[in-house]
N, CA, C and O atoms as CSV, one atom per row, in Angstrom:
chain,resi,resn,atom,element,x,y,z
A,1,MET,N,N,0.843,-1.162,0.000
A,1,MET,CA,C,0.000,0.000,0.000
A,1,MET,C,C,0.894,1.233,0.000
A,1,MET,O,O,1.914,1.282,0.688
A,2,ASN,N,N,0.502,2.196,-0.762
A,2,ASN,CA,C,1.220,3.468,-0.796
A,2,ASN,C,C,0.341,4.552,-0.203
A,2,ASN,O,O,-0.869,4.586,-0.426
A,3,VAL,N,N,0.961,5.422,0.545
A,3,VAL,CA,C,0.257,6.555,1.143
A,3,VAL,C,C,1.044,7.807,0.811
A,3,VAL,O,O,2.259,7.854,1.001
A,4,ARG,N,N,0.355,8.816,0.319
A,4,ARG,CA,C,1.023,10.086,0.011
A,4,ARG,C,C,1.007,10.970,1.246
A,4,ARG,O,O,-0.006,11.078,1.938
A,5,LEU,N,N,2.131,11.592,1.509
A,5,LEU,CA,C,2.253,12.517,2.627
A,5,LEU,C,C,2.457,13.924,2.107
A,5,LEU,O,O,3.089,14.134,1.072
A,6,ASP,N,N,1.916,14.880,2.833
A,6,ASP,CA,C,2.216,16.252,2.473
A,6,ASP,C,C,3.672,16.532,2.851
A,6,ASP,O,O,4.295,15.747,3.566
A,7,ARG,N,N,4.198,17.628,2.378
A,7,ARG,CA,C,5.617,17.924,2.561
A,7,ARG,C,C,6.004,17.971,4.043
A,7,ARG,O,O,7.030,17.406,4.423
A,8,MET,N,N,5.208,18.631,4.882
A,8,MET,CA,C,5.534,18.761,6.291
A,8,MET,C,C,5.567,17.396,6.976
A,8,MET,O,O,6.481,17.115,7.752
A,9,SER,N,N,4.583,16.552,6.695
A,9,SER,CA,C,4.549,15.216,7.293
A,9,SER,C,C,5.739,14.378,6.839
A,9,SER,O,O,6.326,13.648,7.637
A,10,ALA,N,N,6.093,14.478,5.573
A,10,ALA,CA,C,7.230,13.726,5.049
A,10,ALA,C,C,8.524,14.179,5.722
A,10,ALA,O,O,9.375,13.355,6.059
A,11,GLU,N,N,8.671,15.487,5.917
A,11,GLU,CA,C,9.870,16.008,6.581
A,11,GLU,C,C,9.921,15.556,8.039
A,11,GLU,O,O,10.979,15.164,8.532
A,12,LEU,N,N,8.795,15.608,8.720
A,12,LEU,CA,C,8.756,15.160,10.111
A,12,LEU,C,C,9.059,13.666,10.220
A,12,LEU,O,O,9.771,13.236,11.127
A,13,LEU,N,N,8.525,12.893,9.304
A,13,LEU,CA,C,8.806,11.459,9.297
A,13,LEU,C,C,10.299,11.212,9.110
A,13,LEU,O,O,10.886,10.369,9.788
A,14,GLU,N,N,10.897,11.939,8.205
A,14,GLU,CA,C,12.334,11.810,7.965
A,14,GLU,C,C,13.124,12.161,9.229
A,14,GLU,O,O,14.064,11.453,9.590
A,15,LYS,N,N,12.749,13.244,9.897
A,15,LYS,CA,C,13.430,13.656,11.132
A,15,LYS,C,C,13.273,12.611,12.229
A,15,LYS,O,O,14.237,12.275,12.917
A,16,LEU,N,N,12.059,12.102,12.389
A,16,LEU,CA,C,11.820,11.084,13.414
A,16,LEU,C,C,12.635,9.826,13.153
A,16,LEU,O,O,13.193,9.232,14.075
A,17,ALA,N,N,12.697,9.432,11.903
A,17,ALA,CA,C,13.470,8.236,11.540
A,17,ALA,C,C,14.942,8.437,11.888
A,17,ALA,O,O,15.596,7.523,12.390
A,18,ARG,N,N,15.461,9.633,11.619
A,18,ARG,CA,C,16.863,9.914,11.963
A,18,ARG,C,C,17.053,9.983,13.473
A,18,ARG,O,O,18.016,9.423,13.998
A,19,LEU,N,N,16.149,10.663,14.181
A,19,LEU,CA,C,16.276,10.810,15.631
A,19,LEU,C,C,16.241,9.464,16.354
A,19,LEU,O,O,17.009,9.231,17.287
A,20,TYR,N,N,15.353,8.592,15.918
A,20,TYR,CA,C,15.188,7.296,16.579
A,20,TYR,C,C,16.024,6.182,15.944
A,20,TYR,O,O,16.039,5.053,16.432
A,21,HIS,N,N,16.713,6.509,14.861
A,21,HIS,CA,C,17.525,5.511,14.155
A,21,HIS,C,C,16.679,4.285,13.790
A,21,HIS,O,O,17.081,3.142,14.009
A,22,ARG,N,N,15.532,4.549,13.245
A,22,ARG,CA,C,14.595,3.492,12.849
A,22,ARG,C,C,14.140,3.742,11.409
A,22,ARG,O,O,14.155,4.880,10.941
A,23,PRO,N,N,13.744,2.696,10.721
A,23,PRO,CA,C,13.197,2.878,9.369
A,23,PRO,C,C,11.886,3.679,9.422
A,23,PRO,O,O,11.134,3.612,10.394
A,24,LYS,N,N,11.647,4.416,8.376
A,24,LYS,CA,C,10.418,5.221,8.314
A,24,LYS,C,C,9.171,4.348,8.450
A,24,LYS,O,O,8.185,4.758,9.063
A,25,THR,N,N,9.216,3.148,7.877
A,25,THR,CA,C,8.046,2.259,7.983
A,25,THR,C,C,7.754,1.916,9.445
A,25,THR,O,O,6.595,1.813,9.848
A,26,GLU,N,N,8.819,1.740,10.235
A,26,GLU,CA,C,8.622,1.427,11.647
A,26,GLU,C,C,8.039,2.623,12.396
A,26,GLU,O,O,7.178,2.457,13.259
A,27,ILE,N,N,8.506,3.825,12.066
A,27,ILE,CA,C,7.973,5.036,12.696
A,27,ILE,C,C,6.485,5.171,12.384
A,27,ILE,O,O,5.685,5.484,13.266
A,28,VAL,N,N,6.126,4.939,11.149
A,28,VAL,CA,C,4.715,5.030,10.757
A,28,VAL,C,C,3.890,3.974,11.486
A,28,VAL,O,O,2.801,4.269,11.977
A,29,SER,N,N,4.398,2.755,11.560
A,29,SER,CA,C,3.679,1.679,12.250
A,29,SER,C,C,3.467,2.011,13.720
A,29,SER,O,O,2.377,1.808,14.255
A,30,LEU,N,N,4.510,2.521,14.376
A,30,LEU,CA,C,4.381,2.888,15.789
A,30,LEU,C,C,3.385,4.024,15.975
A,30,LEU,O,O,2.596,4.015,16.920
A,31,ALA,N,N,3.420,4.992,15.083
A,31,ALA,CA,C,2.494,6.117,15.174
A,31,ALA,C,C,1.046,5.646,15.023
A,31,ALA,O,O,0.161,6.091,15.754
A,32,ILE,N,N,0.822,4.759,14.085
A,32,ILE,CA,C,-0.531,4.232,13.878
A,32,ILE,C,C,-0.981,3.439,15.099
A,32,ILE,O,O,-2.123,3.572,15.540
A,33,GLU,N,N,-0.088,2.615,15.647
A,33,GLU,CA,C,-0.437,1.837,16.831
A,33,GLU,C,C,-0.779,2.751,18.007
A,33,GLU,O,O,-1.759,2.513,18.712
A,34,ARG,N,N,0.016,3.786,18.220
A,34,ARG,CA,C,-0.254,4.724,19.314
A,34,ARG,C,C,-1.560,5.463,19.104
A,34,ARG,O,O,-2.325,5.666,20.046
A,35,TYR,N,N,-1.811,5.859,17.882
A,35,TYR,CA,C,-3.067,6.536,17.559
A,35,TYR,C,C,-4.244,5.600,17.840
A,35,TYR,O,O,-5.252,6.032,18.399
A,36,TRP,N,N,-4.131,4.336,17.463
A,36,TRP,CA,C,-5.168,3.330,17.701
A,36,TRP,C,C,-5.406,3.134,19.197
A,36,TRP,O,O,-6.551,3.108,19.649
A,37,ARG,N,N,-4.313,2.996,19.970
A,37,ARG,CA,C,-4.448,2.820,21.421
A,37,ARG,C,C,-5.130,4.028,22.061
A,37,ARG,O,O,-5.957,3.882,22.962
A,38,ARG,N,N,-4.777,5.209,21.590
A,38,ARG,CA,C,-5.426,6.430,22.115
A,38,ARG,C,C,-6.922,6.395,21.847
A,38,ARG,O,O,-7.726,6.709,22.724
A,39,TRP,N,N,-7.290,6.009,20.625
A,39,TRP,CA,C,-8.709,5.924,20.281
A,39,TRP,C,C,-9.416,4.913,21.188
A,39,TRP,O,O,-10.506,5.182,21.692
A,40,LEU,N,N,-8.790,3.747,21.395
A,40,LEU,CA,C,-9.395,2.729,22.260
A,40,LEU,C,C,-9.612,3.258,23.679
A,40,LEU,O,O,-10.671,3.038,24.267
A,41,LEU,N,N,-8.629,3.942,24.222
A,41,LEU,CA,C,-8.769,4.505,25.567
A,41,LEU,C,C,-9.875,5.554,25.623
A,41,LEU,O,O,-10.653,5.595,26.577
A,42,GLU,N,N,-9.941,6.396,24.603
A,42,GLU,CA,C,-10.999,7.412,24.567
A,42,GLU,C,C,-12.371,6.765,24.492
A,42,GLU,O,O,-13.299,7.198,25.176
A,43,GLU,N,N,-12.510,5.733,23.670
A,43,GLU,CA,C,-13.788,5.023,23.564
A,43,GLU,C,C,-14.139,4.344,24.881
A,43,GLU,O,O,-15.294,4.361,25.307
A,44,ASN,N,N,-13.148,3.751,25.520
A,44,ASN,CA,C,-13.368,3.113,26.807
A,44,ASN,C,C,-13.839,4.147,27.837
A,44,ASN,O,O,-14.770,3.891,28.600
A,45,ASN,N,N,-13.200,5.296,27.851
A,45,ASN,CA,C,-13.600,6.360,28.774
A,45,ASN,C,C,-15.023,6.829,28.504
A,45,ASN,O,O,-15.787,7.073,29.438
A,46,ARG,N,N,-15.382,6.955,27.226
A,46,ARG,CA,C,-16.754,7.360,26.878
A,46,ARG,C,C,-17.763,6.308,27.349
A,46,ARG,O,O,-18.830,6.643,27.864
A,47,ALA,N,N,-17.414,5.048,27.165
A,47,ALA,CA,C,-18.324,3.966,27.569
A,47,ALA,C,C,-18.512,3.956,29.084
A,47,ALA,O,O,-19.629,3.795,29.573
A,48,TYR,N,N,-17.413,4.129,29.827
A,48,TYR,CA,C,-17.535,4.168,31.284
A,48,TYR,C,C,-18.317,5.393,31.742
A,48,TYR,O,O,-19.086,5.311,32.700
A,49,ALA,N,N,-18.134,6.515,31.080
A,49,ALA,CA,C,-18.886,7.721,31.440
A,49,ALA,C,C,-20.383,7.495,31.219
A,49,ALA,O,O,-21.209,7.902,32.036
A,50,ALA,N,N,-20.721,6.846,30.110
A,50,ALA,CA,C,-22.130,6.549,29.837
A,50,ALA,C,C,-22.679,5.576,30.875
A,50,ALA,O,O,-23.807,5.731,31.344
A,51,LEU,N,N,-21.884,4.580,31.228
A,51,LEU,CA,C,-22.294,3.608,32.241
A,51,LEU,C,C,-22.501,4.287,33.587
A,51,LEU,O,O,-23.498,4.038,34.264
A,52,ALA,N,N,-21.569,5.140,33.974
A,52,ALA,CA,C,-21.657,5.827,35.265
A,52,ALA,C,C,-22.820,6.810,35.302
A,52,ALA,O,O,-23.321,7.127,36.381
A,53,ALA,N,N,-23.255,7.295,34.154
A,53,ALA,CA,C,-24.371,8.240,34.091
A,53,ALA,C,C,-25.719,7.563,34.313
A,53,ALA,O,O,-26.717,8.237,34.569
A,54,ASP,N,N,-25.754,6.243,34.218
A,54,ASP,CA,C,-26.984,5.479,34.430
A,54,ASP,C,C,-26.881,4.801,35.797
A,54,ASP,O,O,-26.183,3.796,35.931
A,55,PRO,N,N,-27.566,5.334,36.815
A,55,PRO,CA,C,-27.412,4.811,38.179
A,55,PRO,C,C,-27.689,3.312,38.301
A,55,PRO,O,O,-26.993,2.617,39.041
A,56,GLU,N,N,-28.676,2.816,37.599
A,56,GLU,CA,C,-29.007,1.386,37.686
A,56,GLU,C,C,-27.901,0.525,37.092
A,56,GLU,O,O,-27.476,-0.458,37.698
A,57,GLU,N,N,-27.440,0.896,35.914
A,57,GLU,CA,C,-26.362,0.138,35.269
A,57,GLU,C,C,-25.059,0.259,36.058
A,57,GLU,O,O,-24.309,-0.710,36.167
A,58,TRP,N,N,-24.789,1.435,36.604
A,58,TRP,CA,C,-23.560,1.616,37.382
A,58,TRP,C,C,-23.601,0.757,38.641
A,58,TRP,O,O,-22.581,0.203,39.051
A,59,SER,N,N,-24.777,0.646,39.251
A,59,SER,CA,C,-24.934,-0.201,40.434
A,59,SER,C,C,-24.627,-1.657,40.088
A,59,SER,O,O,-23.976,-2.360,40.862
A,60,ARG,N,N,-25.096,-2.105,38.928
A,60,ARG,CA,C,-24.802,-3.475,38.482
A,60,ARG,C,C,-23.308,-3.663,38.256
A,60,ARG,O,O,-22.744,-4.699,38.607
A,61,GLU,N,N,-22.677,-2.662,37.671
A,61,GLU,CA,C,-21.227,-2.730,37.435
A,61,GLU,C,C,-20.478,-2.862,38.758
A,61,GLU,O,O,-19.580,-3.694,38.885
A,62,LEU,N,N,-20.839,-2.055,39.729
A,62,LEU,CA,C,-20.167,-2.109,41.029
A,62,LEU,C,C,-20.393,-3.449,41.716
A,62,LEU,O,O,-19.490,-3.975,42.367
A,63,GLU,N,N,-21.591,-4.000,41.576
A,63,GLU,CA,C,-21.868,-5.310,42.165
A,63,GLU,C,C,-21.012,-6.386,41.501
A,63,GLU,O,O,-20.473,-7.261,42.180
A,64,GLU,N,N,-20.890,-6.323,40.196
A,64,GLU,CA,C,-20.062,-7.301,39.497
A,64,GLU,C,C,-18.600,-7.178,39.942
A,64,GLU,O,O,-17.914,-8.189,40.099
A,65,ARG,N,N,-18.130,-5.970,40.140
A,65,ARG,CA,C,-16.754,-5.776,40.628
A,65,ARG,C,C,-16.583,-6.393,42.011
A,65,ARG,O,O,-15.560,-7.014,42.298
A,66,ARG,N,N,-17.591,-6.218,42.867
A,66,ARG,CA,C,-17.514,-6.813,44.211
A,66,ARG,C,C,-17.417,-8.337,44.116
A,66,ARG,O,O,-16.656,-8.968,44.849
A,67,LEU,N,N,-18.195,-8.915,43.209
A,67,LEU,CA,C,-18.151,-10.371,43.027
A,67,LEU,C,C,-16.768,-10.817,42.552
A,67,LEU,O,O,-16.238,-11.815,43.041
A,68,TRP,N,N,-16.191,-10.095,41.617
A,68,TRP,CA,C,-14.854,-10.442,41.127
A,68,TRP,C,C,-13.814,-10.269,42.225
A,68,TRP,O,O,-12.864,-11.049,42.305
A,69,ASP,N,N,-13.982,-9.247,43.078
A,69,ASP,CA,C,-13.038,-9.038,44.175
A,69,ASP,C,C,-12.993,-10.245,45.104
A,69,ASP,O,O,-11.954,-10.528,45.700
A,70,ASN,N,N,-14.108,-10.957,45.232
A,70,ASN,CA,C,-14.142,-12.141,46.089
A,70,ASN,C,C,-13.213,-13.238,45.579
A,70,ASN,O,O,-12.729,-14.056,46.361
A,71,THR,N,N,-12.965,-13.257,44.280
A,71,THR,CA,C,-12.086,-14.296,43.748
A,71,THR,C,C,-10.637,-14.080,44.165
A,71,THR,O,O,-9.819,-14.995,44.064
A,72,LEU,N,N,-10.310,-12.863,44.638
A,72,LEU,CA,C,-8.949,-12.612,45.095
A,72,LEU,C,C,-8.645,-13.381,46.377
A,72,LEU,O,O,-7.487,-13.687,46.662
A,73,ALA,N,N,-9.674,-13.690,47.140
A,73,ALA,CA,C,-9.499,-14.406,48.402
A,73,ALA,C,C,-9.853,-15.880,48.213
A,73,ALA,O,O,-10.658,-16.435,48.961
A,74,ASP,N,N,-9.247,-16.506,47.209
A,74,ASP,CA,C,-9.583,-17.895,46.893
A,74,ASP,C,C,-8.760,-18.908,47.675
A,74,ASP,O,O,-8.858,-20.110,47.429
A,75,GLY,N,N,-7.948,-18.430,48.615
A,75,GLY,CA,C,-7.180,-19.343,49.458
A,75,GLY,C,C,-5.789,-19.645,48.969
A,75,GLY,O,O,-5.008,-20.279,49.679
A,76,LEU,N,N,-5.456,-19.200,47.757
A,76,LEU,CA,C,-4.117,-19.430,47.221
A,76,LEU,C,C,-3.187,-18.306,47.675
A,76,LEU,O,O,-3.536,-17.125,47.644
A,77,GLU,N,N,-2.028,-18.706,48.084
A,77,GLU,CA,C,-1.006,-17.716,48.445
A,77,GLU,C,C,-0.262,-17.308,47.179
A,77,GLU,O,O,-0.279,-18.035,46.186
A,78,GLU,N,N,0.379,-16.168,47.212
A,78,GLU,CA,C,1.157,-15.715,46.080
A,78,GLU,C,C,2.239,-16.738,45.750
A,78,GLU,O,O,2.967,-17.190,46.634
A,79,GLY,N,N,2.338,-17.093,44.487
A,79,GLY,CA,C,3.332,-18.075,44.056
A,79,GLY,C,C,2.780,-19.482,43.969
A,79,GLY,O,O,3.389,-20.335,43.324
A,80,ASP,N,N,1.611,-19.761,44.618
A,80,ASP,CA,C,0.991,-21.090,44.514
A,80,ASP,C,C,0.374,-21.241,43.140
A,80,ASP,O,O,-0.046,-20.258,42.529
A,81,SER,N,N,0.320,-22.475,42.652
A,81,SER,CA,C,-0.363,-22.703,41.397
A,81,SER,C,C,-1.349,-23.815,41.514
A,81,SER,O,O,-2.023,-24.147,40.540
């Protein structure tokens, strides 16, 4: 796949590749991955905000967390398998 970059983006990509001593393709891949992770976190935050805005649903969420917290006291010591 080919992607055209404007002059400023191409220059910045070149600078980043030199600064990090990495191929331009790797810089682009890392940038895309970081952008994707940011989007996922933002979506997650929006979903939690919507959940917290609904008192009934938020109560269910908190109850489920309490149930999961009980699994921490399952009798196994750290390092046991």
